[in-house]
ZAZAMAR-520704 format. One record per residue: residue in three letters; x, y, z of N, C-alpha, C in turn; residue number from 1. Coordinates in pm, 1 decimal. Layout:
N
 residu      n_X      n_Y      n_Z     ca_X     ca_Y     ca_Z      c_X      c_Y      c_Z num
    ala        X        Y        Z        X        Y        Z        X        Y        Z NUM
...
# end
This chain:
205
 residu      n_X      n_Y      n_Z     ca_X     ca_Y     ca_Z      c_X      c_Y      c_Z num
    unk  12021.3   1729.8  -2025.0  11919.6   1817.0  -1967.5  11984.3   1937.8  -1899.1   1
    unk  12098.5   1913.8  -1830.0  12168.5   2022.5  -1761.0  12218.2   2126.0  -1860.3   2
    unk  12269.5   2079.0  -1974.8  12320.1   2169.3  -2078.0  12205.0   2252.8  -2134.0   3
    unk  12090.9   2187.3  -2161.2  11975.4   2258.1  -2215.7  11925.7   2363.4  -2117.5   4
    unk  11923.4   2330.1  -1987.8  11878.4   2424.3  -1885.6  11972.1   2544.3  -1880.2   5
    unk  12102.5   2516.9  -1888.8  12201.5   2624.8  -1885.3  12186.1   2715.4  -2007.0   6
    unk  12164.2   2655.7  -2124.8  12145.4   2734.2  -2246.4  12020.8   2822.4  -2236.1   7
    unk  11916.2   2767.9  -2173.4  11793.9   2845.0  -2155.2  11818.3   2966.4  -2066.6   8
    unk  11894.5   2946.7  -1959.4  11925.7   3055.5  -1866.7  12010.6   3161.9  -1935.3   9
    unk  12112.9   3118.2  -2009.5  12199.8   3212.1  -2080.5  12122.9   3285.8  -2189.9  10
    unk  12032.2   3214.7  -2255.9  11952.6   3276.4  -2362.2  11864.4   3387.2  -2307.2  11
    unk  11803.7   3364.3  -2190.8  11721.6   3467.9  -2128.4  11805.6   3589.5  -2092.0  12
    unk  11926.6   3564.4  -2043.6  12013.8   3675.5  -2004.1  12054.8   3759.5  -2124.4  13
    unk  12087.9   3690.8  -2235.9  12134.2   3763.3  -2354.7  12019.7   3814.0  -2441.3  14
    unk  11899.9   3759.1  -2420.7  11785.5   3803.8  -2498.2  11774.7   3742.4  -2635.2  15
    unk  11849.8   3634.2  -2659.2  11845.7   3565.0  -2788.5  11852.4   3414.5  -2764.8  16
    unk  11789.2   3332.1  -2852.1  11802.6   3186.3  -2838.6  11942.5   3143.9  -2882.5  17
    unk  12018.6   3083.4  -2793.3  12156.6   3045.6  -2822.4  12167.0   2906.0  -2882.6  18
    unk  12054.1   2840.5  -2901.4  12051.7   2707.0  -2960.0  11913.9   2683.4  -3020.4  19
    unk  11905.6   2601.0  -3126.8  11774.8   2568.4  -3184.0  11681.7   2503.0  -3082.6  20
    unk  11739.8   2447.5  -2975.7  11657.7   2381.0  -2874.5  11594.1   2478.5  -2776.8  21
    unk  11633.2   2606.8  -2784.1  11577.6   2709.0  -2695.1  11471.6   2788.1  -2770.4  22
    unk  11350.7   2790.9  -2717.2  11240.2   2858.6  -2784.3  11241.5   3008.6  -2757.5  23
    unk  11177.5   3083.2  -2848.0  11163.5   3226.9  -2829.3  11085.3   3255.1  -2700.9  24
    unk  10986.5   3170.8  -2672.6  10904.7   3188.6  -2551.3  10992.3   3183.1  -2426.5  25
    unk  11090.5   3093.2  -2427.5  11181.4   3080.2  -2313.5  11263.6   3207.0  -2297.5  26
    unk  11308.7   3263.0  -2409.1  11388.7   3385.2  -2404.9  11306.7   3501.1  -2348.9  27
    unk  11179.3   3507.7  -2387.1  11093.2   3619.0  -2347.2  11054.6   3614.7  -2199.5  28
    unk  11095.8   3507.7  -2129.4  11065.6   3498.9  -1986.6  11155.3   3589.6  -1902.6  29
    unk  11250.7   3656.4  -1967.8  11342.0   3744.2  -1895.8  11264.7   3855.3  -1825.6  30
    unk  11287.7   3872.4  -1696.6  11213.7   3970.5  -1617.4  11284.7   4106.3  -1620.1  31
    unk  11209.7   4213.5  -1601.8  11268.1   4347.6  -1606.6  11340.4   4387.1  -1478.1  32
    unk  11379.2   4289.5  -1396.2  11453.1   4318.4  -1274.1  11555.6   4208.2  -1250.9  33
    unk  11647.4   4231.7  -1159.1  11756.3   4138.7  -1135.4  11712.7   4012.5  -1064.3  34
    unk  11802.3   3912.8  -1055.5  11770.8   3786.1   -990.0  11772.0   3799.0   -838.2  35
    unk  11722.9   3696.0   -771.7  11726.9   3692.7   -625.7  11600.7   3746.6   -560.0  36
    unk  11593.6   3730.8   -428.0  11473.2   3768.7   -354.5  11448.1   3920.0   -355.4  37
    unk  11553.2   3998.8   -373.0  11537.8   4143.7   -374.7  11522.9   4198.6   -515.8  38
    unk  11528.9   4111.0   -613.7  11522.6   4152.7   -753.3  11402.1   4238.2   -788.3  39
    unk  11279.5   4195.6   -752.6  11159.5   4271.9   -788.9  11156.9   4414.4   -733.7  40
    unk  11234.7   4438.9   -625.7  11236.4   4571.1   -564.6  11336.8   4664.0   -632.8  41
    unk  11412.8   4608.9   -724.9  11517.8   4686.8   -789.5  11486.3   4704.7   -937.7  42
    unk  11542.0   4806.6   -995.5  11532.3   4826.2  -1140.5  11670.7   4804.3  -1199.1  43
    unk  11674.4   4757.8  -1323.1  11802.9   4733.2  -1386.0  11873.6   4865.7  -1414.1  44
    unk  12004.5   4868.4  -1384.8  12083.2   4988.8  -1405.7  12104.8   5012.4  -1555.6  45
    unk  12119.0   5139.5  -1590.0  12146.3   5174.2  -1727.7  12284.5   5121.6  -1765.2  46
    unk  12292.2   5058.3  -1880.6  12417.9   4995.6  -1923.3  12507.1   5097.7  -1992.6  47
    unk  12635.3   5100.8  -1957.6  12731.4   5191.8  -2018.4  12765.7   5146.4  -2160.3  48
    unk  12836.1   5232.6  -2233.9  12879.5   5196.6  -2369.3  12967.3   5072.7  -2364.6  49
    unk  13058.4   5070.3  -2267.7  13144.9   4952.3  -2251.2  13060.9   4828.5  -2222.5  50
    unk  12960.1   4845.5  -2137.2  12872.8   4732.2  -2104.0  12799.5   4679.6  -2225.4  51
    unk  12751.9   4769.9  -2310.9  12683.0   4728.7  -2433.7  12777.7   4652.3  -2525.8  52
    unk  12899.4   4703.8  -2539.6  12998.7   4637.4  -2624.4  13031.0   4497.8  -2570.7  53
    unk  13049.4   4490.1  -2439.7  13079.1   4361.2  -2376.1  12965.4   4262.6  -2395.5  54
    unk  12839.9   4309.3  -2381.6  12723.6   4222.7  -2396.8  12716.6   4164.2  -2536.7  55
    unk  12744.1   4248.6  -2639.2  12739.6   4200.1  -2777.0  12847.3   4095.7  -2801.8  56
    unk  12964.7   4118.3  -2743.9  13072.2   4019.7  -2758.2  13033.1   3887.2  -2693.0  57
    unk  12974.3   3897.6  -2574.4  12932.7   3776.8  -2503.2  12825.2   3701.3  -2581.4  58
    unk  12732.0   3773.9  -2641.8  12628.7   3710.7  -2722.8  12691.7   3626.5  -2833.4  59
    unk  12785.3   3689.4  -2907.0  12848.7   3620.5  -3019.7  12929.1   3500.0  -2972.7  60
    unk  13002.7   3515.7  -2864.7  13082.1   3405.4  -2810.8  12994.1   3287.1  -2772.3  61
    unk  12884.1   3317.5  -2704.4  12794.0   3211.5  -2661.2  12721.1   3148.1  -2779.0  62
    unk  12683.1   3231.6  -2875.5  12611.2   3180.6  -2992.2  12694.8   3079.8  -3069.4  63
    unk  12824.6   3109.4  -3084.1  12913.9   3020.1  -3157.9  12992.2   2925.9  -3066.5  64
    unk  12965.8   2936.5  -2935.9  13027.2   2847.3  -2836.9  13179.8   2852.2  -2844.7  65
    unk  13234.0   2972.0  -2831.6  13379.2   2990.5  -2841.4  13435.8   3045.1  -2710.6  66
    unk  13560.7   3009.0  -2682.8  13631.5   3066.8  -2569.3  13682.5   3204.9  -2608.9  67
    unk  13720.0   3283.6  -2509.1  13765.5   3420.2  -2534.2  13885.7   3424.1  -2629.2  68
    unk  13983.5   3337.8  -2607.3  14102.4   3337.0  -2692.0  14065.9   3304.5  -2836.9  69
    unk  13977.4   3207.3  -2856.1  13935.3   3170.5  -2991.0  13864.1   3286.4  -3058.7  70
    unk  13774.5   3350.9  -2984.6  13697.1   3460.8  -3042.5  13787.7   3578.6  -3076.3  71
    unk  13879.8   3609.2  -2988.1  13973.3   3719.4  -3012.7  14058.0   3692.8  -3137.1  72
    unk  14096.0   3568.0  -3157.5  14174.3   3532.9  -3276.5  14095.9   3559.4  -3404.9  73
    unk  13964.2   3535.1  -3400.3  13882.1   3566.3  -3517.9  13877.0   3716.7  -3541.9  74
    unk  13871.8   3793.6  -3434.0  13875.6   3939.3  -3447.8  14007.4   3982.7  -3512.1  75
    unk  14118.2   3924.8  -3466.4  14249.0   3960.8  -3521.2  14258.8   3926.7  -3669.7  76
    unk  14202.4   3812.1  -3707.8  14201.6   3774.8  -3849.4  14118.4   3874.5  -3930.3  77
    unk  14006.3   3915.9  -3871.2  13915.6   4007.1  -3941.0  13980.7   4142.7  -3966.9  78
    unk  14052.6   4196.0  -3868.7  14111.8   4328.8  -3886.3  14232.8   4324.3  -3979.8  79
    unk  14289.3   4205.1  -3999.7  14402.5   4193.4  -4092.6  14356.1   4173.8  -4236.9  80
    unk  14227.0   4158.1  -4256.2  14171.9   4133.3  -4389.1  14107.3   4260.6  -4443.6  81
    unk  14135.0   4291.0  -4569.2  14076.6   4410.2  -4631.1  13924.4   4397.6  -4640.3  82
    unk  13854.6   4506.0  -4612.1  13709.2   4506.1  -4621.3  13645.3   4547.2  -4490.9  83
    unk  13513.2   4534.1  -4484.0  13436.8   4567.3  -4364.8  13466.7   4465.1  -4255.4  84
    unk  13531.6   4508.9  -4148.5  13576.0   4416.7  -4042.9  13459.9   4340.4  -3980.6  85
    unk  13346.5   4407.9  -3960.2  13230.5   4341.1  -3901.4  13178.0   4230.8  -3989.9  86
    unk  13168.6   4257.1  -4120.0  13121.5   4157.1  -4216.8  13218.5   4039.4  -4221.6  87
    unk  13347.2   4069.8  -4224.4  13449.0   3964.5  -4231.6  13444.5   3877.1  -4106.6  88
    unk  13424.2   3939.3  -3990.2  13416.9   3863.6  -3865.5  13301.8   3763.2  -3870.2  89
    unk  13185.0   3807.6  -3913.6  13069.6   3717.5  -3921.3  13096.1   3605.2  -4021.0  90
    unk  13155.6   3637.7  -4134.2  13184.7   3534.3  -4234.6  13280.1   3428.6  -4178.8  91
    unk  13382.0   3472.3  -4107.5  13476.1   3376.9  -4048.6  13405.6   3282.5  -3952.6  92
    unk  13312.7   3336.0  -3874.9  13239.2   3254.1  -3778.2  13141.7   3159.3  -3848.8  93
    unk  13074.3   3210.2  -3951.6  12975.3   3130.3  -4022.8  13039.1   3017.2  -4103.3  94
    unk  13161.7   3037.2  -4148.7  13226.9   2938.0  -4235.1  13300.5   2829.2  -4157.4  95
    unk  13287.3   2829.3  -4026.3  13342.1   2718.4  -3947.1  13266.1   2589.7  -3982.3  96
    unk  13337.2   2479.8  -3995.5  13273.8   2353.1  -4033.8  13160.7   2317.1  -3939.3  97
    unk  13183.1   2333.7  -3810.5  13079.5   2302.5  -3711.6  12951.4   2381.3  -3738.9  98
    unk  12967.0   2508.6  -3772.5  12850.8   2593.5  -3799.1  12780.7   2552.7  -3928.0  99
    unk  12859.1   2518.1  -4029.8  12802.1   2476.6  -4157.8  12721.1   2347.6  -4141.6 100
    unk  12773.3   2254.3  -4064.0  12701.5   2129.7  -4035.9  12567.5   2160.5  -3969.5 101
    unk  12568.8   2253.9  -3874.2  12445.7   2292.7  -3805.1  12348.3   2360.6  -3900.7 102
    unk  12397.1   2453.4  -3983.1  12311.0   2527.2  -4075.1  12253.5   2437.0  -4184.5 103
    unk  12326.7   2330.5  -4219.1  12276.8   2235.3  -4318.6  12169.2   2144.2  -4260.2 104
    unk  12157.3   2145.5  -4127.7  12055.6   2063.1  -4063.1  12104.0   1924.1  -4026.1 105
    unk  12235.3   1899.8  -4040.3  12288.9   1766.9  -4011.6  12318.0   1746.5  -3863.0 106
    unk  12281.4   1842.7  -3781.0  12290.8   1831.2  -3635.2  12180.4   1916.6  -3576.0 107
    unk  12129.3   1875.7  -3461.3  12018.1   1948.0  -3399.5  12064.9   2067.4  -3317.4 108
    unk  12183.6   2057.5  -3261.8  12238.4   2165.4  -3180.3  12385.2   2184.8  -3215.1 109
    unk  12439.9   2297.5  -3174.2  12581.5   2323.6  -3199.6  12669.1   2223.6  -3125.1 110
    unk  12625.6   2186.8  -3004.8  12701.7   2089.6  -2927.0  12705.8   1954.1  -2999.6 111
    unk  12593.5   1916.5  -3059.1  12590.5   1790.5  -3133.8  12675.8   1800.5  -3259.4 112
    unk  12671.0   1915.4  -3326.7  12752.9   1935.6  -3446.7  12899.8   1921.7  -3411.4 113
    unk  12939.1   1981.0  -3299.2  13078.7   1971.5  -3254.8  13118.8   1825.7  -3230.9 114
    unk  13030.8   1751.8  -3165.0  13060.7   1612.1  -3133.6  13071.6   1527.4  -3260.7 115
    unk  12979.7   1548.8  -3354.0  12981.9   1471.4  -3478.2  13108.0   1500.1  -3559.7 116
    unk  13145.6   1627.5  -3565.9  13268.2   1663.8  -3639.4  13389.3   1600.3  -3571.2 117
    unk  13394.3   1609.1  -3439.3  13507.3   1553.7  -3363.7  13521.1   1403.2  -3382.5 118
    unk  13407.4   1335.0  -3402.7  13408.3   1189.2  -3420.9  13417.3   1148.6  -3568.0 119
    unk  13458.9   1244.4  -3650.7  13485.2   1219.3  -3792.8  13362.6   1167.6  -3868.5 120
    unk  13248.3   1229.9  -3844.7  13127.2   1192.9  -3917.2  13122.3   1257.6  -4054.8 121
    unk  13206.7   1359.3  -4076.5  13196.5   1434.6  -4200.7  13326.2   1439.1  -4281.1 122
    unk  13306.1   1455.4  -4411.7  13418.9   1477.0  -4501.2  13398.3   1612.6  -4568.9 123
    unk  13508.5   1673.9  -4608.6  13503.2   1795.8  -4688.7  13576.2   1764.3  -4818.8 124
    unk  13501.6   1765.0  -4927.0  13555.9   1725.8  -5057.7  13616.2   1585.5  -5054.0 125
    unk  13548.0   1497.5  -4979.3  13589.1   1357.5  -4973.9  13694.9   1325.2  -4870.6 126
    unk  13747.1   1425.1  -4802.6  13852.1   1403.5  -4702.6  13794.8   1420.0  -4561.7 127
    unk  13811.4   1319.1  -4473.7  13759.1   1329.8  -4337.0  13821.3   1448.6  -4263.1 128
    unk  13737.3   1525.0  -4195.6  13785.2   1639.8  -4118.2  13721.9   1633.3  -3979.1 129
    unk  13804.6   1641.1  -3875.9  13752.2   1635.6  -3739.1  13787.7   1761.3  -3659.2 130
    unk  13813.1   1870.2  -3731.0  13844.7   1997.9  -3667.2  13724.2   2090.1  -3682.9 131
    unk  13657.0   2120.9  -3573.8  13531.4   2195.8  -3583.6  13551.0   2338.3  -3632.1 132
    unk  13673.1   2392.9  -3613.2  13700.1   2529.5  -3657.7  13746.7   2535.3  -3803.2 133
    unk  13755.7   2419.8  -3869.3  13800.8   2415.5  -4008.4  13717.9   2512.7  -4092.8 134
    unk  13785.0   2597.3  -4170.4  13714.7   2696.0  -4251.1  13682.3   2639.6  -4388.8 135
    unk  13554.1   2627.8  -4418.5  13512.7   2580.0  -4550.8  13516.9   2696.0  -4649.3 136
    unk  13520.3   2663.3  -4776.8  13529.1   2764.5  -4881.9  13417.2   2743.7  -4983.8 137
    unk  13395.9   2844.7  -5065.5  13295.8   2833.9  -5171.7  13328.8   2714.4  -5260.0 138
    unk  13228.4   2632.1  -5287.2  13247.4   2515.0  -5370.3  13272.8   2386.8  -5292.6 139
    unk  13306.3   2398.5  -5164.4  13333.0   2279.4  -5082.6  13205.7   2196.9  -5064.7 140
    unk  13224.7   2065.2  -5065.1  13113.5   1972.2  -5041.7  13133.4   1905.3  -4906.4 141
    unk  13035.9   1924.1  -4819.1  13038.2   1864.6  -4685.5  12941.1   1747.3  -4685.2 142
    unk  12988.3   1629.2  -4647.2  12902.9   1509.4  -4653.2  12930.9   1416.0  -4536.9 143
    unk  12830.0   1337.3  -4503.2  12851.0   1233.2  -4404.0  12948.9   1130.8  -4459.7 144
    unk  13041.0   1087.7  -4377.0  13136.6    985.4  -4416.2  13062.4    854.2  -4440.8 145
    unk  13096.0    783.9  -4549.0  13024.5    661.1  -4586.3  13020.1    559.7  -4472.8 146
    unk  13129.3    548.3  -4398.2  13135.4    448.4  -4291.0  13048.5    483.9  -4171.2 147
    unk  12994.5    605.5  -4169.6  12909.4    648.6  -4058.2  12760.8    638.9  -4092.5 148
    unk  12729.3    612.4  -4218.4  12590.0    618.7  -4262.2  12502.5    506.0  -4207.7 149
    unk  12563.5    402.9  -4148.6  12483.6    294.4  -4091.5  12470.1    307.0  -3939.6 150
    unk  12514.1    419.6  -3884.7  12503.3    441.7  -3740.6  12356.2    465.7  -3702.6 151
    unk  12320.9    426.1  -3581.3  12182.5    436.2  -3534.9  12130.1    579.9  -3535.2 152
    unk  12218.6    675.4  -3517.4  12176.2    815.0  -3508.1  12136.9    874.7  -3642.8 153
    unk  12181.9    813.1  -3752.4  12165.9    872.0  -3885.4  12020.7    898.4  -3926.9 154
    unk  11929.3    803.2  -3914.3  11790.8    830.2  -3957.2  11731.3    953.0  -3889.2 155
    unk  11758.0    968.3  -3760.4  11705.5   1081.3  -3685.5  11765.3   1213.0  -3735.9 156
    unk  11894.0   1212.2  -3767.5  11959.4   1333.5  -3817.3  11904.5   1373.4  -3954.3 157
    unk  11881.8   1275.9  -4039.5  11832.6   1305.1  -4173.8  11687.3   1352.9  -4171.5 158
    unk  11606.9   1296.7  -4080.4  11468.7   1343.3  -4065.3  11470.7   1489.3  -4019.2 159
    unk  11559.8   1519.5  -3926.2  11572.0   1657.4  -3878.3  11613.4   1750.4  -3992.0 160
    unk  11708.3   1706.1  -4074.3  11758.1   1789.4  -4184.7  11645.9   1827.7  -4280.9 161
    unk  11548.0   1741.5  -4294.8  11434.9   1769.1  -4384.1  11352.3   1888.1  -4336.0 162
    unk  11360.4   1918.8  -4206.6  11277.0   2025.0  -4149.6  11347.7   2160.1  -4142.8 163
    unk  11475.4   2161.6  -4177.1  11555.7   2283.2  -4160.1  11553.3   2370.8  -4286.3 164
    unk  11535.0   2499.6  -4265.9  11544.1   2595.4  -4376.0  11690.7   2635.8  -4391.4 165
    unk  11748.8   2600.7  -4502.0  11891.9   2622.8  -4524.7  11915.2   2762.2  -4582.0 166
    unk  12014.0   2836.1  -4531.1  12042.4   2969.4  -4585.5  12083.5   2963.4  -4731.9 167
    unk  12067.7   3074.8  -4802.3  12087.0   3077.3  -4947.8  12230.2   3047.9  -4992.0 168
    unk  12326.6   3061.4  -4902.5  12466.0   3036.5  -4941.8  12504.7   2888.4  -4929.9 169
    unk  12406.9   2806.7  -4889.3  12428.8   2662.1  -4878.7  12321.1   2588.3  -4957.1 170
    unk  12354.6   2467.2  -5003.7  12254.6   2378.5  -5062.9  12272.4   2241.0  -5000.4 171
    unk  12161.1   2168.9  -4987.4  12165.7   2038.5  -4920.4  12086.6   1934.8  -4998.5 172
    unk  12143.6   1815.5  -5008.0  12074.2   1699.4  -5063.1  12063.2   1599.5  -4948.8 173
    unk  11948.3   1600.7  -4881.4  11932.0   1517.9  -4761.5  11945.6   1369.8  -4793.4 174
    unk  11890.1   1326.6  -4907.5  11896.5   1184.2  -4943.0  12039.9   1135.6  -4955.4 175
    unk  12125.4   1220.2  -5008.3  12266.6   1183.5  -5023.0  12346.5   1210.7  -4895.6 176
    unk  12287.3   1286.0  -4803.6  12358.4   1320.5  -4680.9  12475.1   1412.7  -4708.1 177
    unk  12454.4   1506.9  -4797.9  12563.7   1598.2  -4832.9  12509.4   1737.1  -4863.0 178
    unk  12598.6   1833.4  -4862.1  12561.7   1970.5  -4894.3  12680.9   2042.6  -4953.2 179
    unk  12655.0   2156.8  -5013.7  12762.7   2232.3  -5076.2  12758.6   2378.4  -5031.6 180
    unk  12878.5   2434.4  -5017.0  12891.1   2576.4  -4986.6  12888.8   2649.0  -5120.6 181
    unk  12778.9   2717.4  -5149.6  12762.3   2783.4  -5279.2  12841.5   2912.8  -5289.0 182
    unk  12853.2   2981.6  -5177.2  12924.4   3108.8  -5174.0  12951.5   3146.3  -5029.8 183
    unk  13021.0   3255.4  -5009.3  13034.2   3307.6  -4874.2  12903.3   3378.6  -4838.9 184
    unk  12863.8   3376.0  -4712.3  12739.4   3444.4  -4674.5  12747.5   3593.9  -4700.8 185
    unk  12639.4   3651.1  -4750.3  12634.4   3794.4  -4777.1  12489.9   3843.7  -4763.3 186
    unk  12471.9   3974.5  -4764.6  12337.3   4030.3  -4755.2  12265.2   3987.7  -4629.3 187
    unk  12140.5   3942.2  -4644.3  12058.1   3902.3  -4529.5  12117.6   3785.4  -4452.5 188
    unk  12200.8   3704.5  -4519.4  12260.8   3589.4  -4451.8  12363.1   3631.1  -4346.9 189
    unk  12401.2   3758.8  -4347.9  12496.4   3809.2  -4249.4  12425.8   3862.3  -4124.5 190
    unk  12293.2   3871.5  -4131.3  12218.1   3923.4  -4016.4  12231.8   3829.1  -3896.7 191
    unk  12271.9   3883.8  -3784.2  12290.3   3806.2  -3662.5  12225.8   3879.9  -3545.5 192
    unk  12192.8   3809.1  -3437.7  12130.2   3873.9  -3321.3  12230.9   3949.6  -3234.9 193
    unk  12342.0   3993.1  -3295.0  12439.4   4075.6  -3223.9  12493.7   4178.6  -3322.0 194
    unk  12549.9   4285.7  -3268.3  12602.5   4394.9  -3350.7  12753.6   4382.3  -3361.1 195
    unk  12807.0   4340.8  -3476.9  12951.7   4322.7  -3490.6  13028.9   4453.3  -3473.4 196
    unk  12963.7   4567.0  -3503.3  13030.8   4696.4  -3489.1  13070.2   4720.9  -3344.2 197
    unk  12980.3   4686.5  -3251.2  13009.4   4704.9  -3109.3  13120.5   4610.5  -3063.2 198
    unk  13127.4   4493.9  -3124.1  13233.0   4398.1  -3089.2  13368.3   4451.4  -3135.5 199
    unk  13373.1   4506.6  -3255.3  13496.8   4563.8  -3306.9  13540.4   4679.4  -3217.8 200
    unk  13444.4   4763.8  -3177.0  13475.2   4876.3  -3088.5  13529.9   4827.8  -2955.0 201
    unk  13473.6   4716.9  -2904.1  13519.4   4661.7  -2775.9  13665.6   4623.2  -2782.2 202
    unk  13705.0   4551.6  -2886.3  13842.8   4506.5  -2897.9  13938.7   4618.0  -2942.1 203
    unk  13883.1   4726.2  -2997.0  13966.6   4836.0  -3046.9  13999.4   4938.4  -2938.2 204
    unk  13944.0   4919.4  -2819.0  13967.0   5017.1  -2711.7  14115.7   5030.4  -2679.8 205
# end
């Protein structure tokens, strides 16, 4: 409950739902003035270019639940790769095993996806993987490990997976408890509630 409350507070601050458990209505509760007893008497200050860049970086970090060092490393990988740095950055983040598990619907929240991966609930191409940052590739098959399929949590996870709309770069067979990475995300699948261009500008200062 404490984690959910914290996510709700952070989501209101950033203006985006940072978890499937946070509703749009909760995000829209953000007031046009600062916190505290004197908040209503004040107006929010105009944000500088640096402030905007920082906010976008914070949004992305919170959305993917990454520490600063981890996020910066993804930026460094992105700038070393040929192509649009912003697009590459999003692809690197989206192709994390933890994120793929969440997008396939095999976890209700990112925190749960992280825990399930850490406890070796999943295999990639038949091999158990417990590293949440593991980068999946086109053609990879992500599946629940056979020895985990009799766990009490499984029926609830599979029922949840039935309700999730899976992005076009992934396919899921809920009955088998598996999914496949069809391609790298592109086009509309790259749309995120943050501007990667501002993030690149922030780190390029």
